[in-house]
C-alpha positions, 0 to 999 in steps of 0.5 A, a space after each residue: 499499500 505504499 505511504 498510505 496509513 493503515 486507516 487509508 488502505 481500507 479506502 482504496 479500490 480493490 478489484 475482487 474477480 469481476 467485482 470492482 470494490 471502491 473500499 475494503 470494509 465488507 459486510 459479513 455473513 450474519 444469521 439474523 433469523 428475521 424472514 417470514 414462514 411461507 410453509 414448513 422449512 421455507 422462509 422468505 425475505 420480507 420488507 424488514 430484510 430489504 431495509 436491513 440490507 439497503 441500510 448497510 449498502 454503500 457505494 462500491 461496498 461488498 456485502 455477504 448475505 446471511 448463510 442461505 440454504 441451498 435446499 429444503 434439506 440443507 436447512 437448520 434454523 427458523 427465520 432463515 431465507 433460502 434460495 430454493 423456491 421461486 418465492 425466495 428468488 423473487 423476494 431476494 431480488 427486492 433485497 439485491 435491487 435495494 443494494 444496488 440502488 445505493 451502489 452496493 455489491 452483494 453476493 449470496 452465501 450458499 449454505 448446507 448445515 449438514 448435521 447442525 440440524 434436527 429432523 423436526 427442522 427437516 420435516 422429519 427427515 434425518 440430517 446428513 453428514 459425512 459420517 454418522 457422528 452427532 454433535 453433542 448437546 441440544 439443538 435450537 429446538 430443544 432436542 438432543 442431537 444425539 437422539 437423531 444422529 445424522 446419516 452418513 452421506 452416500 456417494 450418490 448423495 454427495 454428487 447430488 449435493 454438489 449439483 445442488 450447490 451449482 443450481 442454487 448459485 444460478 438461482 442466486 444469480 437470477 435473484 440479482 446477486 452479483 456472485 456467491 460465496 460458498 460456506 465452507 466453514 463454521 461446523 456446517 456441511 463442508 467444514 464437517 467433511 474437512 475436520 478430521 474428528 468429524 469425517 471418519 469416512 474410509 472412501 474417496 471423501 474421507 481419510 486423508 486431507 486429499 479425500 476430505 477436501 474433494 467435496 469442497 473442490 468439486 463444489 468450487 468447480 461446479 459453482 464456478 461452471 455455473 456462474 463464472 469463477 470471477 464471481 465465486 468465493 468461499 468461506 473457510 474457518 480452519 481454527 474453528 471450534 464451533 459445533 464440535 469441530 477440532 481438527 488435528 492439524 489445521 495448518 497442514 490440512 487447510 494449507 493443502 486445500 489452499 494449495 489446491 485451490 491456488 492451482 485450479 485452472 482459471 476457469 474454476 479458480 475462485 476469486 477469493 478465499 474468506 477465512 476466520 482468524 484463529 482468535 475468533 470463537 463463539 464462546 472462548 475469549 481470544 487468549 483462551 482460544 489461542 491457548 487452547 489451540 496451542 495446547 490441544 492441536 498441532 498448531 504453533 503460533 496459529 495464523 492465517 498468514 501462510 494460507 494468505 501466502 499460498 493463495 496470493 501465489 495463485 492469484 486468489 484474493 483473501 478476505 480476513 474476519 474475526 474480532 476486527 476494528 478499524 485500527 487492526 483492519 487497516 494494519 491487516 491490509 497495510 501489512 498485506 495480511 488480507 486484501 479486504 476485511 469482513 466485519 459482522 457484529 460491528 456491521 450489525 450495530 453500525 449500518 454506516 460502518 464504512 463512514 464511521 471508520 473513515 471519519 473516526 466517529 464513535 461506534 454503536 454498541 451491539 446488543 448480543 441478545 438480539 443477534 438472532 431474532 427479537 421481539 418486535 423483529 426490528 429491535 436490534 436489526 433496523 433500529 440502529 442510529 446512523 451517525 449524524 
């Protein structure tokens, strides 16, 4: 970034595949559970969702949608809009039109929750996963995950899931999204395949990291072939602890995956990889998380830098996320640790976050209690103040 200050580096243009960004402050995907139920398992974006995304759109700013189920069988939470019915496509079009009206850019994050759901959320169907190992504890609906262990996916089911990701990408394009982000992190289906404590298969999709990565690389290729690789990104979280994921050697295993992504042919090579910093955790604070990584896994000084380096050599851009503020985000860009930084919680509470960071304005505090739904639904969603 030359002589630019760290803060100024956040406000330089960035070419991300075929997308032209005017700044590098990205709205991270944040599940908010505020959509309207149309029928069992089918939730549709509503006018409140349109307002929420429009509030946070900025000229040349990139937004990543909340995680969006690719099919009825991919869903795991109430109030989350999918991208698998005509009604959802037309309702999402109102969201994307509102974002584009403000000069914003928006991608749809494509999601399959895998074992992170229950038969009650799937109309009685058994959840699927790479292996039949349930998550510990209780699901959102109060049922015990272990009472309904997931079904180990057949090869045929894996192939149909790959095809469904590609079909969902086309539907997202139809809904006006500028591209898609494949959700490959946070303990959901693709992350379940990647983590060796969850994936205990002994076929072409399990065992070695080469096999565990196979479905991810197949989905990247299928989605890229569907809508063009320059409009495709993928989210990964190698140091994830959420939903019982504990890989034995994340640096080596995600290092392999990144090397494979970086060496893909241009027509199926994604525009970017989006990764979650090791310090971020849903439960532990930063020091506890780093300590846990260093003592329980083969991790020495956990860092995203090695992944960034491998991807950069292959011409793949890099987005970092996880506990960033304006100051350390600027330093991340200025030091070439990432091309852009995604903000979640601060974007929830500050619809005008890029302006606030640029002008050094005070930030609104977020209300954690309203992250995942609230009554009334506007609370903690569309009622955060803009800076004067």
